[in-house]
PAKESE-869196 format. One line per 10 residues: number of its first residue (from 1); for each residue x negated, z negated, y of N, C-alpha, C. Coordinates in pm, whole numbers, m for minus. Layout:
N
NUM = X/Z/Y/X/Z/Y/X/Z/Y  ...
END
This chain:
337
1 = m2202/m365/2862/m2103/m258/2842/m1988/m279/2939  m1926/m169/2976/m1812/m175/3067/m1685/m217/2992  m1598/m289/3063/m1473/m334/3004/m1373/m359/3115  m1246/m372/3077/m1139/m407/3170/m1075/m535/3118  m1057/m635/3204/m1010/m766/3158/m940/m840/3271  m898/m963/3242/m837/m1049/3344/m868/m1193/3311  m850/m1280/3411/m868/m1423/3391/m742/m1504/3417  m649/m1446/3494/m525/m1516/3528/m407/m1427/3493  m313/m1473/3410/m193/m1394/3381/m110/m1378/3509  m76/m1256/3544/1/m1233/3666/67/m1096/3664
11 = 150/m1070/3764/218/m942/3774/116/m830/3789  150/m713/3737/56/m601/3739/22/m558/3881  111/m586/3978/85/m547/4116/m27/m630/4179  m58/m746/4122/m163/m832/4179/m298/m764/4173  m381/m786/4271/m510/m719/4282/m599/m747/4161  m594/m870/4108/m682/m907/3997/m608/m913/3863  m494/m844/3851/m422/m844/3723/m506/m779/3614  m585/m679/3648/m683/m618/3560/m804/m582/3644  m924/m610/3589/m1047/m596/3669/m1154/m525/3587  m1234/m441/3651/m1349/m379/3585/m1463/m481/3579
21 = m1520/m503/3459/m1628/m600/3442/m1735/m543/3349  m1846/m616/3336/m1951/m586/3239/m1963/m702/3141  m1976/m669/3012/m1992/m770/2908/m2109/m732/2819  m2159/m829/2743/m2265/m800/2647/m2208/m721/2530  m2287/m627/2478/m2243/m550/2362/m2247/m641/2239  m2137/m648/2161/m2135/m734/2043/m2211/m671/1926  m2241/m753/1824/m2310/m706/1704/m2221/m734/1582  m2212/m639/1490/m2124/m659/1374/m2183/m751/1269  m2098/m834/1209/m2136/m918/1095/m2030/m901/987  m2059/m947/867/m1960/m942/759/m1907/m801/737
31 = m1774/m787/735/m1711/m656/712/m1671/m587/843  m1719/m642/955/m1691/m578/1083/m1770/m449/1099  m1713/m357/1177/m1787/m241/1224/m1783/m241/1376  m1886/m187/1438/m1891/m174/1584/m1855/m30/1618  m1750/m13/1698/m1700/119/1732/m1728/149/1879  m1786/265/1905/m1796/314/2042/m1662/376/2077  m1590/313/2168/m1453/353/2197/m1453/479/2283  m1383/581/2234/m1372/707/2307/m1237/721/2378  m1133/661/2321/m1000/669/2381/m918/550/2335  m819/514/2416/m728/404/2384/m586/448/2418
41 = m487/376/2366/m352/392/2418/m299/254/2453  m194/253/2534/m138/128/2586/m1/105/2524  24/m18/2483/148/m54/2415/218/m168/2490  349/m186/2465/419/m299/2529/353/m434/2504  290/m451/2387/225/m579/2358/114/m608/2459  47/m504/2510/m57/m525/2611/2/m593/2735  117/m545/2778/178/m600/2899/230/m741/2876  284/m767/2757/335/m901/2726/222/m1004/2730  110/m969/2669/m2/m1065/2663/m64/m1082/2801  m75/m973/2877/m131/m985/3012/m48/m1080/3099
51 = 84/m1078/3081/171/m1163/3162/169/m1309/3117  136/m1334/2988/156/m1469/2937/39/m1543/2877  m69/m1472/2840/m180/m1537/2770/m294/m1566/2866  m328/m1695/2877/m435/m1736/2968/m563/m1761/2890  m672/m1692/2924/m799/m1718/2854/m855/m1855/2892  m954/m1900/2815/m1019/m2027/2849/m1083/m2017/2986  m1095/m2131/3052/m1146/m2134/3189/m1280/m2060/3199  m1287/m1969/3293/m1410/m1896/3318/m1432/m1778/3225  m1345/m1760/3125/m1360/m1650/3030/m1271/m1531/3070  m1307/m1415/3017/m1229/m1294/3041/m1147/m1258/2917
61 = m1025/m1213/2939/m940/m1165/2831/m938/m1012/2835  m991/m951/2728/m991/m806/2717/m872/m764/2632  m784/m683/2688/m667/m636/2617/m697/m506/2543  m595/m452/2479/m607/m322/2413/m620/m335/2263  m541/m255/2193/m548/m258/2047/m568/m118/1989  m487/m23/2029/m508/113/1981/m641/169/2029  m714/233/1938/m840/296/1978/m877/406/1881  m953/502/1932/m1019/602/1849/m1162/612/1899  m1256/623/1806/m1395/626/1848/m1489/659/1735  m1617/629/1757/m1722/661/1661/m1791/532/1618
71 = m1810/516/1488/m1879/397/1438/m2024/399/1486  m2063/289/1552/m2198/278/1606/m2289/197/1514  m2234/94/1450/m2310/8/1358/m2211/m60/1264  m2261/m107/1150/m2174/m173/1052/m2235/m306/1010  m2147/m401/974/m2192/m529/924/m2250/m517/784  m2321/m620/738/m2390/m613/609/m2297/m602/488  m2171/m641/502/m2076/m634/391/m1981/m516/402  m1997/m435/505/m1907/m320/525/m1943/m207/429  m1841/m140/374/m1867/m32/280/m1777/90/300  m1673/77/384/m1580/188/404/m1635/296/496
81 = m1720/256/592/m1765/350/696/m1914/337/719  m1970/440/783/m2112/440/820/m2124/488/964  m2237/460/1030/m2255/508/1168/m2234/659/1177  m2162/698/1282/m2131/839/1302/m1991/879/1259  m1926/795/1176/m1790/827/1131/m1691/816/1248  m1595/907/1252/m1490/902/1353/m1370/828/1296  m1321/729/1371/m1218/638/1319/m1107/617/1421  m994/563/1373/m887/517/1462/m823/393/1400  m767/306/1485/m718/177/1437/m641/106/1547  m578/m8/1510/m499/m84/1607/m549/m227/1627
91 = m661/m264/1571/m722/m392/1600/m643/m513/1555  m685/m629/1602/m624/m758/1565/m590/m834/1692  m472/m894/1693/m422/m957/1816/m498/m1084/1852  m569/m1144/1757/m643/m1267/1784/m791/m1243/1811  m827/m1116/1840/m966/m1084/1873/m972/m1009/2005  m1091/m998/2061/m1109/m924/2185/m1065/m779/2166  m1008/m720/2272/m943/m591/2261/m1031/m470/2283  m966/m353/2282/m1035/m224/2282/m1058/m166/2421  m1019/m237/2526/m1043/m187/2661/m1187/m215/2701  m1280/m165/2617/m1423/m188/2634/m1499/m73/2570
101 = m1622/m52/2615/m1701/60/2562/m1733/45/2414  m1754/m80/2368/m1784/m106/2228/m1692/m218/2178  m1649/m206/2053/m1548/m299/2003/m1573/m332/1856  m1562/m460/1822/m1576/m505/1684/m1440/m510/1616  m1433/m458/1492/m1308/m458/1418/m1338/m466/1269  m1253/m534/1195/m1263/m542/1050/m1235/m404/991  m1327/m354/910/m1312/m218/857/m1187/m200/771  m1132/m310/719/m1016/m300/630/m887/m263/702  m888/m263/838/m770/m221/913/m799/m95/993  m902/m22/952/m946/100/1022/m925/220/932
111 = m887/333/990/m870/456/913/m957/569/966  m968/674/886/m1040/795/928/m958/870/1033  m1019/903/1144/m949/978/1249/m906/1115/1196  m784/1160/1229/m745/1295/1190/m843/1398/1245  m889/1488/1161/m985/1590/1203/m924/1687/1305  m793/1706/1296/m728/1806/1381/m695/1755/1521  m718/1628/1548/m687/1570/1679/m812/1532/1754  m807/1543/1888/m915/1486/1968/m895/1335/1974  m989/1266/2035/m983/1119/2036/m860/1067/2110  m822/1132/2220/m708/1085/2299/m579/1094/2218
121 = m556/1207/2154/m433/1224/2075/m432/1129/1955  m550/1105/1896/m558/1013/1782/m530/869/1824  m574/831/1942/m557/693/1989/m411/656/2010  m324/757/2023/m182/729/2042/m113/680/1916  m177/695/1801/m106/680/1674/m114/546/1601  m226/474/1598/m240/366/1499/m135/255/1504  m118/188/1617/m30/71/1620/113/110/1585  161/218/1643/299/258/1616/315/311/1474  214/380/1422/222/430/1284/226/316/1185  141/216/1204/141/101/1114/276/29/1121
131 = 325/8/1243/453/m61/1260/566/14/1190  574/144/1214/682/224/1155/670/229/1003  549/252/953/526/263/808/560/133/738  508/20/792/535/m109/728/684/m143/732  751/m112/842/894/m139/847/970/m55/746  941/73/739/1016/162/650/992/127/503  866/106/466/834/97/324/808/m45/274  752/m133/358/725/m270/314/840/m365/344  913/m343/452/1020/m435/491/1158/m383/448  1198/m266/497/1330/m212/465/1336/m149/326
141 = 1220/m113/272/1214/m55/137/1312/62/125  1297/160/215/1396/267/227/1400/360/106  1299/354/19/1304/437/m102/1396/377/m209  1445/256/m185/1541/192/m276/1679/200/m213  1768/286/m262/1898/308/m198/1985/183/m195  2077/180/m101/2180/77/m95/2305/135/m161  2357/74/m268/2472/131/m341/2591/158/m249  2639/282/m253/2758/318/m178/2735/352/m32  2615/329/18/2587/355/159/2538/498/179  2557/549/301/2495/676/337/2344/658/337
151 = 2273/750/273/2127/741/269/2073/786/405  2091/698/501/2060/731/641/2002/608/709  1927/634/816/1869/526/896/1899/551/1042  1938/446/1112/1956/450/1257/1832/389/1320  1765/464/1407/1646/415/1477/1682/396/1623  1695/270/1664/1734/237/1801/1609/238/1888  1613/319/1995/1496/339/2079/1409/450/2024  1471/562/1991/1399/669/1922/1290/735/2002  1298/729/2135/1198/797/2218/1078/711/2252  1081/584/2217/967/497/2243/852/526/2149
161 = 743/453/2167/625/479/2086/649/462/1938  712/351/1897/737/326/1755/846/419/1704  955/434/1780/1062/523/1738/1014/665/1717  924/711/1804/876/848/1797/801/876/1667  727/779/1619/653/801/1493/741/768/1373  834/672/1387/923/638/1276/1009/757/1236  1057/831/1334/1136/951/1306/1054/1047/1220  930/1070/1260/846/1167/1190/809/1121/1049  775/994/1034/738/941/903/858/948/809  976/911/860/1096/917/777/1124/1060/732
171 = 1106/1157/822/1131/1296/785/1026/1349/688  900/1306/707/790/1359/625/789/1302/484  831/1176/469/811/1107/341/938/1062/271  1054/1085/331/1180/1045/267/1283/1156/283  1396/1139/214/1508/1231/231/1621/1165/310  1588/1065/390/1686/998/475/1742/1092/581  1869/1075/613/1925/1134/734/1885/1043/850  1819/1100/949/1763/1020/1060/1853/1033/1182  1906/918/1224/1990/911/1344/1912/831/1448  1874/893/1557/1796/826/1661/1882/803/1784
181 = 1851/699/1860/1923/676/1985/1834/717/2103  1898/776/2203/1833/815/2328/1943/831/2431  1908/816/2560/2015/815/2661/1993/912/2777  1874/968/2789/1847/1063/2897/1823/1202/2840  1854/1308/2915/1836/1443/2862/1697/1468/2806  1594/1419/2877/1457/1445/2832/1423/1369/2704  1478/1247/2690/1449/1171/2568/1532/1221/2450  1652/1272/2478/1731/1334/2371/1656/1454/2314  1602/1539/2402/1527/1655/2355/1400/1613/2281  1337/1505/2327/1214/1455/2265/1240/1415/2120
191 = 1344/1334/2097/1368/1287/1960/1415/1402/1870  1486/1498/1927/1523/1615/1848/1399/1693/1806  1302/1704/1899/1180/1779/1868/1097/1711/1760  1116/1580/1744/1043/1504/1643/1111/1508/1506  1235/1560/1502/1299/1578/1373/1426/1499/1348  1476/1428/1449/1600/1352/1429/1714/1448/1393  1790/1413/1289/1906/1496/1250/2020/1481/1351  2039/1359/1401/2147/1330/1496/2092/1240/1606  2150/1251/1725/2112/1164/1837/2239/1102/1894  2237/970/1913/2349/899/1975/2297/822/2096
201 = 2387/788/2186/2352/726/2314/2360/574/2303  2245/506/2319/2247/360/2305/2305/290/2428  2342/365/2531/2411/303/2645/2562/295/2621  2607/355/2513/2747/351/2473/2756/280/2338  2875/227/2303/2889/160/2172/2844/252/2059  2759/200/1972/2697/283/1867/2788/308/1749  2867/210/1709/2942/220/1584/3037/340/1584  3110/360/1695/3204/470/1702/3134/605/1698  3019/614/1764/2944/740/1764/2895/774/1623  2851/673/1550/2800/698/1415/2913/729/1319
211 = 3026/662/1337/3143/694/1253/3185/839/1274  3175/886/1399/3216/1023/1432/3127/1128/1366  3008/1090/1322/2920/1185/1254/2975/1225/1118  3059/1138/1060/3124/1170/934/3036/1162/811  2927/1087/820/2836/1077/704/2854/946/628  2934/856/681/2950/725/619/2864/620/690  2867/498/638/2792/388/700/2646/391/654  2550/395/747/2409/403/710/2360/280/634  2266/303/544/2207/195/466/2110/111/548  2045/173/648/1935/107/718/1949/119/869
221 = 1908/13/940/1896/17/1086/1760/m39/1123  1688/34/1207/1557/m7/1258/1569/m17/1409  1570/m140/1460/1583/m162/1604/1447/m190/1666  1408/m107/1762/1277/m122/1825/1285/m190/1961  1407/m201/2018/1418/m254/2153/1560/m302/2181  1572/m401/2269/1703/m451/2315/1796/m488/2199  1739/m549/2096/1818/m584/1978/1934/m677/2012  1912/m773/2102/2019/m867/2134/2140/m797/2197  2117/m686/2266/2228/m611/2326/2307/m532/2220  2242/m496/2110/2303/m405/2012/2349/m475/1883
231 = 2322/m605/1870/2343/m670/1740/2487/m656/1689  2584/m678/1773/2723/m669/1729/2755/m529/1677  2705/m427/1745/2728/m289/1703/2654/m259/1572  2535/m315/1557/2459/m296/1432/2537/m351/1314  2591/m472/1330/2668/m535/1222/2790/m449/1187  2852/m390/1288/2970/m308/1265/2936/m177/1196  2827/m112/1236/2800/23/1186/2730/27/1050  2654/m76/1016/2572/m71/894/2658/m93/770  2616/m35/658/2690/m49/532/2679/m190/477  2780/m234/400/2765/m361/328/2639/m358/242
241 = 2566/m468/240/2439/m484/169/2327/m399/229  2348/m355/352/2246/m276/421/2128/m363/463  2023/m296/508/1901/m366/550/1872/m334/697  1851/m441/772/1835/m432/917/1697/m489/954  1617/m411/1025/1484/m455/1067/1467/m443/1216  1386/m530/1273/1358/m526/1416/1215/m565/1445  1168/m523/1563/1029/m551/1602/1019/m615/1740  1129/m619/1815/1121/m672/1951/1142/m823/1950  1157/m882/2067/1162/m1027/2080/1291/m1070/2150  1404/m1071/2077/1530/m1113/2139/1521/m1257/2191
251 = 1586/m1282/2303/1588/m1418/2357/1655/m1513/2258  1755/m1462/2187/1815/m1536/2078/1870/m1436/1977  1875/m1476/1851/1924/m1387/1747/2011/m1469/1652  2142/m1451/1663/2236/m1520/1576/2254/m1435/1451  2198/m1479/1339/2203/m1403/1214/2332/m1425/1136  2415/m1520/1177/2535/m1552/1100/2629/m1433/1080  2646/m1345/1182/2735/m1229/1160/2688/m1136/1049  2563/m1146/1007/2512/m1061/899/2566/m1105/762  2614/m1228/754/2649/m1286/624/2763/m1212/555  2869/m1178/629/2990/m1121/567/2958/m993/490
261 = 2865/m913/542/2826/m789/474/2701/m806/388  2650/m926/376/2525/m952/303/2413/m859/352  2402/m850/484/2298/m767/545/2168/m845/544  2062/m785/493/1932/m853/494/1860/m824/625  1785/m924/671/1717/m918/801/1566/m913/779  1500/m820/843/1356/m799/821/1282/m789/954  1179/m873/969/1092/m864/1085/966/m787/1048  913/m717/1145/784/m650/1127/693/m680/1245  575/m729/1215/467/m742/1314/342/m685/1249  293/m575/1303/182/m508/1235/52/m588/1241
271 = 48/m693/1322/m71/m778/1328/m73/m886/1220  34/m901/1144/41/m1012/1048/m74/m1006/948  m99/m889/891/m203/m879/788/m340/m918/843  m373/m872/964/m504/m907/1021/m507/m1051/1071  m398/m1099/1125/m393/m1235/1180/m414/m1340/1072  m359/m1316/952/m369/m1412/844/m465/m1368/734  m536/m1257/757/m629/m1204/655/m562/m1205/518  m445/m1144/510/m366/m1145/388/m442/m1077/273  m399/m1108/152/m466/m1053/34/m460/m901/30  m360/m844/100/m345/m698/100/m382/m637/235
281 = m472/m701/308/m509/m653/442/m558/m509/440  m623/m467/331/m678/m331/328/m571/m224/309  m444/m264/293/m337/m166/289/m329/m89/421  m375/m152/530/m372/m82/659/m477/28/665  m590/8/599/m688/116/587/m627/234/512  m563/207/399/m502/313/318/m388/380/394  m309/301/463/m196/353/540/m244/451/647  m345/410/725/m395/496/831/m459/622/775  m526/612/661/m581/732/599/m469/828/557  m357/773/512/m243/857/476/m183/924/600
291 = m174/849/709/m125/907/835/m217/1021/879  m347/997/868/m445/1100/906/m424/1228/825  m401/1212/696/m378/1328/609/m249/1401/647  m144/1327/680/m18/1388/721/m34/1465/852  m112/1410/943/m138/1480/1070/m212/1610/1043  m319/1603/964/m400/1723/937/m323/1827/856  m220/1782/783/m136/1875/708/m23/1932/793  m15/1889/919/88/1940/1009/224/1877/992  233/1765/920/362/1700/895/397/1593/998  297/1546/1071/318/1449/1179/235/1495/1298
301 = 291/1483/1417/214/1516/1536/194/1390/1621  90/1393/1701/64/1280/1789/179/1261/1886  208/1135/1918/315/1105/2012/260/1084/2153  140/1135/2180/84/1128/2315/177/1199/2413  210/1131/2521/297/1189/2623/222/1212/2754  134/1118/2790/60/1130/2915/m82/1077/2897  m178/1146/2959/m317/1098/2962/m347/1055/3105  m372/925/3122/m394/870/3256/m541/874/3299  m626/943/3222/m764/962/3263/m859/855/3214  m961/829/3291/m1070/740/3252/m1021/598/3226
311 = m1087/530/3132/m1054/390/3103/m1113/302/3212  m1029/260/3305/m1072/167/3410/m952/86/3456  m976/m14/3539/m869/m107/3579/m757/m36/3653  m791/54/3743/m688/121/3823/m594/202/3734  m649/278/3641/m565/360/3554/m486/276/3454  m546/168/3405/m473/80/3314/m359/9/3386  m377/m24/3512/m269/m86/3589/m152/11/3603  m181/138/3624/m74/239/3630/1/247/3498  m75/243/3388/m13/251/3256/76/130/3229  26/11/3260/105/m110/3240/233/m105/3324
321 = 222/m58/3447/339/m52/3535/444/43/3479  402/157/3426/498/252/3371/568/195/3248  493/129/3161/554/68/3042/653/m40/3083  617/m122/3181/707/m229/3225/832/m175/3294  827/m52/3343/944/9/3407/1052/46/3307  1013/56/3178/1107/96/3074/1133/245/3069  1055/323/3143/1078/467/3150/973/549/3076  883/482/3004/780/554/2931/841/628/2812  787/745/2782/830/826/2669/706/855/2585  713/827/2454/593/848/2374/484/750/2416
331 = 359/795/2406/247/705/2432/162/748/2550  111/650/2624/17/672/2734/m124/645/2683  m214/739/2705/m352/724/2660/m449/732/2777  m568/677/2756/m679/690/2849/m802/723/2767  m898/795/2826/m1015/834/2746/m1141/836/2830  m1249/785/2770/m1380/787/2833/m1398/680/2938  m1524/644/2962/m1557/547/3065/m1635/613/3177
END
């Protein structure tokens, strides 16, 4: 089967940073299903791992987590899906990735593909949807109000992949006032189109802009990017006893300033359940099925922004380069081999 992989972590400009290769088609065992990959999307985690993770000598590292495709075969213990089913999912960070024609994945982290979307549009959704959903409901617990706080959430990096779906999920499933950050005219319009009630500029101090909205101090802050640059402003703007969550990787994070307001700190990594095979791992199956239903009901739309064409090394290198530039909006997808 065709795949895209690398053997040496290096800059995306390097000739062998990503390479077209052939691999043996895997066979499903246990609760795994074998998916014929029809489309993928590219996430910042792909670029981070490509730059830093070295495979064993002589082995290939296949990246990619988001995928949409058709079930080709199922393991003997699988019961959620059958061959021919259309699915979408975000895979597991400790297994071979989706930048391949066929891919093995545990059925408990797979959902039914939205019927109303093609494979490319569906592939844009899983990783960011899981991240946003788990942060909102499992980590920040946004359905439990903070006494005295504005029932509002600030989403830092609203135009990125996670921010784009978090805005929509918050609007579809909660009565939160959604305040998103964006700094360019096109990204401001993007987050407004997704349902943000207010937009503030993350290149300027946030606390004053939020105070000027006149709604009070928000109960929740969800930081998707550059958290170390915004931490002081987050502490200032959030309500006492508020809940603050992040998903990025600050070089350092001094949590002591959170103490005076008793601000709780929440990390989200959507790979945790699959990485540790947690007792509630199948919550991701249920979560993705719920996302699929919301899409088909017209309450959430795909955050696909660009389709870079066929799944191959050249097109994936373009996608990685755009993500690393920091100028990507929404999600980049590729489809077909």
